[in-house]
C-alpha positions in Angstrom: -79.7 25.5 2.4 -78.4 26.8 5.7 -74.9 27.3 7.0 -74.6 27.6 10.7 -72.0 29.4 12.7 -71.7 30.0 16.5 -71.7 33.7 17.3 -71.7 34.5 21.0 -71.7 38.2 20.2 -72.3 38.9 16.5 -70.2 41.8 15.2 -71.7 44.9 13.8 -71.3 45.4 10.0 -68.8 48.3 10.5 -66.9 46.8 13.4 -63.2 46.2 12.9 -62.3 42.5 12.8 -60.0 41.3 15.6 -56.8 39.3 15.2 -56.2 36.0 16.9 -58.0 32.8 17.8 -58.3 29.4 16.1 -61.3 28.5 14.0 -62.6 24.9 14.4 -65.0 23.8 11.6 -66.6 20.6 10.5 -65.8 18.9 7.2 -68.7 16.6 6.2 -66.6 13.7 4.9 -64.5 10.9 6.3 -61.4 12.2 4.4 -60.5 13.7 1.0 -59.6 11.2 -1.6 -56.4 13.2 -2.1 -55.1 16.7 -1.4 -54.5 17.4 -5.1 -57.2 19.9 -6.2 -56.1 19.5 -9.9 -57.1 15.9 -9.7 -60.2 16.0 -7.4 -63.7 17.4 -7.7 -65.0 17.2 -4.1 -65.6 19.7 -1.4 -63.7 17.4 0.9 -60.4 18.4 -0.8 -61.2 22.1 -1.0 -62.5 22.3 2.6 -59.3 20.6 3.7 -56.6 22.2 1.6 -57.8 25.5 0.1 -56.4 27.6 3.1 -52.9 26.5 2.2 -53.0 27.6 -1.4 -53.2 30.6 -3.7 -55.2 30.9 -6.9 -54.8 33.3 -9.9 -58.3 34.9 -9.7 -61.4 34.2 -7.7 -65.0 35.2 -7.3 -65.4 38.4 -5.4 -66.2 37.2 -1.8 -68.2 40.4 -1.3 -70.3 39.7 -4.4 -70.5 35.9 -4.7 -73.7 35.9 -6.7 -72.2 37.7 -9.6 -71.0 35.7 -12.6 -68.9 38.5 -13.9 -67.2 40.0 -10.8 -63.7 38.6 -10.3 -60.8 39.7 -8.1 -57.1 39.0 -8.2 -55.4 36.7 -5.8 -51.9 36.3 -7.3 -52.4 38.7 -10.2 -52.2 42.5 -9.8 -55.2 43.2 -12.0 -57.8 41.2 -14.0 -56.8 41.9 -17.6 -58.8 42.9 -20.6 -58.3 40.5 -23.5 -56.3 41.6 -26.6 -55.9 40.0 -30.0 -59.7 40.1 -30.7 -60.4 38.4 -27.4 -57.9 35.6 -27.7 -55.1 36.7 -25.4 -55.1 37.3 -21.7 -51.9 38.7 -20.1 -51.7 38.5 -16.3 -49.1 40.3 -14.2 -48.1 38.3 -11.1 -47.5 39.9 -7.7 -43.9 40.2 -6.7 -42.5 39.0 -3.4 -44.8 36.0 -3.0 -43.2 32.9 -1.4 -44.2 29.3 -1.1 -44.3 28.1 2.5 -40.8 26.5 2.2 -39.4 30.0 1.3 -39.1 29.4 -2.4 -40.2 32.4 -4.5 -43.4 32.0 -6.5 -43.1 33.3 -10.0 -45.1 33.3 -13.2 -43.5 30.0 -14.2 -45.3 28.3 -11.3 -48.6 29.8 -12.2 -48.2 28.8 -15.9 -47.1 25.3 -15.0 -50.0 24.8 -12.6 -52.6 25.9 -15.2 -50.9 23.9 -17.9 -51.1 20.9 -15.5 -54.9 21.4 -15.3 -55.5 22.2 -19.0 -53.0 19.8 -20.6 -52.4 17.1 -18.0 -49.5 14.7 -18.6 -50.3 11.2 -19.7 -51.8 9.1 -16.9 -52.7 12.2 -14.8 -56.4 12.9 -14.2 -57.7 16.5 -14.6 -61.5 16.6 -14.0 -61.7 20.2 -15.3 -59.7 19.7 -18.5 -62.8 20.0 -20.7 -63.6 23.4 -19.1 -60.6 24.9 -20.9 -61.1 23.5 -24.4 -60.7 27.2 -25.6 -57.1 27.4 -24.3 -54.3 26.9 -26.8 -51.2 27.7 -24.7 -50.2 29.0 -21.3 -46.8 30.6 -21.1 -44.6 32.6 -18.8 -42.4 34.9 -20.9 -40.8 36.4 -17.8 -41.0 35.9 -14.1 -43.9 38.3 -13.6 -46.1 37.6 -16.7 -48.4 34.7 -17.6 -50.1 34.7 -21.0 -53.1 32.6 -21.9 -53.7 32.3 -25.6 -57.1 31.0 -26.7 -58.1 29.1 -29.8 -61.2 31.3 -30.0 -62.6 34.2 -28.0 -65.2 33.3 -25.4 -66.8 35.0 -22.4 -66.6 31.7 -20.5 -62.8 31.9 -20.1 -62.5 34.2 -17.0 -65.3 32.5 -15.1 -63.6 29.2 -15.7 -60.3 30.6 -14.2 -62.1 31.7 -11.1 -62.2 28.1 -9.9 -61.4 27.3 -6.3 -59.7 24.0 -7.5 -57.1 26.0 -9.4 -54.4 25.7 -6.7 -51.0 27.1 -7.7 -48.2 24.5 -7.3 -44.4 24.7 -7.6 -43.3 24.0 -11.1 -40.1 22.2 -9.9 -42.2 19.7 -8.0 -44.7 19.2 -10.8 -41.8 18.6 -13.2 -40.3 16.0 -10.9 -43.5 14.2 -9.8 -46.9 15.4 -11.2 -48.7 13.4 -8.5 -46.7 14.6 -5.5 -49.5 16.9 -4.4 -51.9 14.0 -4.0 -50.3 13.2 -0.6 -48.4 16.3 0.2 -49.2 20.0 0.9 -47.1 23.0 -0.1 -48.7 26.2 -1.1 -48.4 30.0 -0.7 -51.8 30.7 0.9 -52.8 32.4 4.2 -52.1 29.3 6.3 -49.2 26.8 6.5 -49.8 23.1 7.0 -49.5 22.2 10.6 -50.7 18.6 10.9 -53.0 15.8 9.8 -54.7 13.1 11.8 -56.0 10.8 9.1 -59.8 10.5 9.3 -59.8 12.9 12.2 -58.6 16.4 11.5 -56.3 18.8 9.6 -54.6 21.9 11.0 -53.1 25.1 9.7 -51.3 28.0 11.3 -51.1 31.6 10.1 -48.6 32.4 7.3 -46.6 35.4 8.6 -45.4 36.1 5.1 -48.8 36.2 3.4 -48.8 38.7 0.5 -52.3 40.1 1.3 -51.0 42.3 4.1 -53.1 42.3 7.3 -54.5 38.8 6.5 -55.3 36.3 7.8 -57.0 37.4 11.1 -56.9 33.9 12.6 -53.9 32.4 14.2 -54.9 29.0 12.9 -57.6 26.6 12.1 -58.7 23.0 12.7 -60.9 21.1 10.3 -62.7 18.1 11.8 -63.8 15.3 9.5 -67.2 13.8 10.3 -69.3 12.2 7.6 -72.3 11.7 10.0 -74.6 14.7 10.3 -75.4 13.8 13.9 -71.8 14.1 14.8 -71.4 17.5 13.2 -74.6 18.9 14.8 -73.5 17.6 18.2 -70.2 19.4 17.7 -71.9 22.7 16.9 -74.4 22.4 19.8 -71.6 21.7 22.3 -69.3 24.4 21.0 -66.7 21.9 19.9 -66.9 23.5 16.4 -67.9 27.0 15.3 -69.2 26.4 11.8 -70.0 24.0 8.9 -69.5 25.6 5.6 -71.3 23.1 3.4 -74.9 23.3 4.8 -77.7 21.7 6.8 -81.3 20.9 6.0 -84.1 23.1 7.4 -85.0 20.6 10.2 -81.5 20.6 11.6 -81.2 24.4 11.2 -84.3 24.8 13.3 -83.1 22.3 15.9 -79.8 24.3 16.3 -81.6 27.7 16.5 -84.0 26.3 19.1 -81.2 24.9 21.2 -78.7 27.8 20.9 -80.8 30.9 20.4 -78.8 34.0 19.9 -75.5 32.1 20.3 -75.8 30.9 16.7 -76.1 32.7 13.4 -77.6 31.0 10.4 -77.1 32.1 6.8 -79.5 30.6 4.2 -79.0 30.6 0.4 -79.5 28.4 -2.6 -76.9 26.1 -4.1 -76.0 25.6 -7.7 -75.9 21.8 -7.3 -78.0 18.8 -8.1 -78.3 15.1 -7.2 -78.0 12.6 -10.0 -78.1 8.9 -10.6 -75.6 7.5 -13.2 -76.3 4.1 -14.7 -73.2 2.5 -16.1 -74.0 2.4 -19.8 -71.1 0.1 -20.4 -72.8 -2.7 -18.4 -75.8 -4.6 -19.5 -78.7 -4.0 -19.3 -77.9 -0.3 -18.8 -76.5 -0.1 -22.3 -80.1 -0.2 -23.4 -81.7 3.2 -23.6 -85.1 1.7 -22.7 -83.7 0.6 -19.3 -82.2 4.0 -18.6 -85.4 5.7 -19.6 -87.4 3.4 -17.3 -85.2 4.4 -14.4 -85.9 8.1 -14.8 -89.6 7.5 -15.5 -90.0 5.8 -12.2 -88.9 8.8 -10.1 -91.7 11.1 -8.8 -89.7 14.4 -8.6 -92.7 16.7 -8.2 -94.0 15.1 -5.0 -90.6 13.9 -3.8 -88.8 17.2 -3.7 -90.9 19.0 -1.1 -90.9 15.9 1.1 -87.2 15.3 0.9 -86.5 19.0 1.5 -87.7 18.6 5.1 -84.9 16.3 6.0 -82.2 16.6 3.3 -80.4 19.5 1.7 -82.2 19.4 -1.6 -85.1 21.6 -2.5 -86.1 22.5 -6.1 -87.0 20.2 -9.0 -84.6 21.1 -11.8 -82.3 19.9 -14.4 -78.6 20.6 -14.9 -79.1 24.4 -15.1 -79.8 26.1 -11.8 -83.4 27.1 -11.5 -84.3 30.8 -12.1 -81.2 31.4 -14.3 -81.7 32.6 -17.9 -81.0 29.2 -19.5 -83.0 27.2 -17.0 -86.2 25.3 -18.1 -89.5 26.3 -16.5 -92.0 23.9 -15.1 -94.0 23.6 -18.4 -90.8 22.8 -20.3 -89.8 20.2 -17.8 -93.1 18.4 -18.0 -92.5 17.5 -21.6 -89.3 15.6 -20.6 -89.4 11.9 -19.6 -89.2 11.7 -15.8 -90.8 15.1 -15.3 -94.3 14.2 -16.5 -96.9 15.4 -14.0 -98.8 12.1 -14.2 -96.6 9.7 -12.2 -98.9 6.7 -12.8 -98.6 7.2 -16.6 -94.9 7.6 -16.2 -94.5 4.4 -14.3 -96.7 2.4 -16.6 -94.4 3.5 -19.5 -91.4 2.5 -17.4 -92.8 -1.0 -16.8 -93.6 -1.4 -20.5 -90.0 -0.4 -21.5 -88.5 -2.8 -19.0 -90.7 -5.7 -20.3 -89.8 -4.8 -23.9 -86.0 -4.8 -23.0 -86.3 -8.1 -21.1 -85.4 -6.4 -17.8 -88.6 -6.6 -15.9 -87.9 -7.3 -12.2 -84.2 -6.3 -12.6 -82.0 -6.5 -9.6 -78.9 -4.4 -9.3 -76.7 -2.4 -6.9 -76.5 1.4 -6.4 -73.1 2.6 -5.3 -73.2 5.5 -3.0 -71.0 7.8 -0.9 -70.9 7.5 2.8 -72.1 11.1 3.4 -75.6 11.3 4.6 -76.4 14.8 3.2 -77.9 14.4 0.7 -76.5 11.1 -0.7 -77.9 8.6 1.7 -81.3 10.3 2.0 -81.7 10.6 -1.8 -80.5 7.1 -2.5 -83.0 5.6 0.0 -85.7 7.6 -1.6 -84.7 6.7 -5.2 -84.5 2.9 -4.3 -88.1 3.1 -3.0 -89.2 4.9 -6.2 -87.6 2.1 -8.3 -89.4 -0.6 -6.3 -92.7 0.8 -7.5 -91.9 -0.5 -11.0 -90.7 -3.9 -9.8 -87.0 -3.3 -9.5 -84.9 -4.8 -6.7 -82.0 -2.5 -5.8 -79.5 -2.7 -3.0 -77.2 0.0 -1.8 -73.4 -0.2 -1.4 -72.0 2.7 0.6 -68.3 3.5 0.2 -66.0 6.1 1.7 -65.2 9.1 -0.5 -62.0 7.7 -2.0 -63.2 4.2 -2.9 -66.5 5.8 -4.2 -64.6 8.0 -6.6 -62.4 5.2 -7.6 -65.5 3.0 -8.4 -66.9 5.8 -10.6 -63.6 6.3 -12.4 -62.9 2.7 -13.2 -66.5 1.8 -14.0 -67.0 -0.8 -11.2 -70.7 -0.1 -10.6 -74.1 -0.8 -11.9 -75.5 2.6 -11.0 -74.1 5.3 -8.8 -75.4 8.2 -6.8 -73.6 11.4 -7.7 -73.9 15.2 -7.3 -72.9 18.0 -9.6 -72.0 21.6 -9.2 -70.0 24.3 -11.0 -69.3 24.4 -16.3 -70.3 21.9 -18.8 -72.9 21.1 -21.5 -74.7 17.8 -21.4 -77.2 16.0 -23.6 -79.1 13.6 -21.3 -78.9 10.2 -22.9 -82.2 9.3 -21.3 -84.5 12.3 -22.0 -82.4 13.8 -24.8 -82.6 17.3 -23.3 -79.6 19.6 -23.7 -78.5 21.8 -20.8 -75.8 24.3 -20.2 -74.6 25.0 -16.7 -71.9 25.8 -14.3 -71.9 22.2 -13.4 -69.5 19.2 -13.6 -69.1 15.7 -12.5 -66.5 15.1 -9.8 -65.5 11.7 -11.2 -65.5 11.8 -14.9 -63.4 14.8 -15.8 -66.4 17.0 -16.7 -67.0 14.9 -19.8 -69.9 16.0 -22.0 -70.7 12.4 -23.0 -69.7 10.0 -20.2 -71.1 8.7 -18.0 -74.8 9.1 -18.8 -76.7 10.6 -15.9 -80.3 10.9 -14.8 -81.3 14.0 -13.0 -83.2 13.0 -9.8 -84.4 15.9 -7.7 -82.4 18.5 -9.6 -80.8 21.7 -8.7 -81.0 24.0 -5.6 -80.6 27.4 -7.0 -78.2 30.4 -7.5 -74.5 30.1 -8.1 -73.2 31.1 -4.7 -69.7 29.7 -5.4 -67.8 27.8 -8.1 -67.2 24.6 -6.3 -67.3 21.2 -7.9 -69.3 18.6 -6.1 -71.5 19.4 -3.2 
């Protein structure tokens, strides 16, 4: 995957950064479903709202590939556990203020994390299951937050280093736990300066930011554009400086050819994968034979290299990012339904299962997100794959908000999804168990629902702990 940034004169590694300027960047979505990171699981929310907020700890930005290197944002030091690994005590920085001037205290940090870990009735928390080890979160005094665990686990600190862990005001959460869906009030490096719905979001420098000397920018403008052609045109014409999410190799090459040394490209792998989710609460997808047939029809081994030319997918994989200690190798994959090397044998078995289940020639609808990379490319390819076993599939493309709502309320036959960042899953189709820094943006990170089929698979190393690519 490639991230492109305009760089008229790239700075030397030891050159002092300069203050000033406004960064204009592209957000590859029509709009976020809401601004509440506790509720959402999409990059559209993080790319829009993260500059306005603080978190407790985060991945070290100078060492993003590490799964053990974390640095403080609001805390003064990353603590060592006590009580046989079951208690973590964080000291919170003094003098931090929300953008309305209200002091930020440990009570706000504890309330924010309790809102994520133990959400009120009727409030959605997609990462609730990530914190099943947490018993209580308390603030015994204004500068101390204590997490007490039910059992010790090395997964706790990595789970806290989640970019969706925005710190909110306790008083606002107590009054209206859904206030942050439509409103922005944080303590981060930038203050909210304006929103044009479906167009752009703006921030200005927070002069009271607690990390002295930061930020360097005077402000930023994030431009919403779900079409790749629009984003590329903005980069080429210098209307925007960067896209943080990524571009496929063909577009990267196009930009480099057009702009030469005016553009800098950084390439790396992603810890994300593309998935198809049949709605197992609807017939005939409640029949495991039908779900198994859907995955058997997909030729991953030949499809991945072809799609990689035009879409930001690359490696055949499962839930676990390829090359990591728990990832399956090619030989192991080839024993799993849908990963067999002989695609004709696989599709013959798919047709047999559909016939046996009374679903031969099945027609259904695939719900997809209106983002071309990689959703529309992958969906078009998957529909073609299914046609080779006699299935008739149409595609319904929805904006991000309605797409997520359809996933949450179950109003779909099958859906195209993506995963990135911590859960374990037993695939209901191939019965393989995987452990990954991955989650579903729509289902709350559930380990049992909905039941997904890995399509192309993952794209590589854990460069960040985002949720959905």
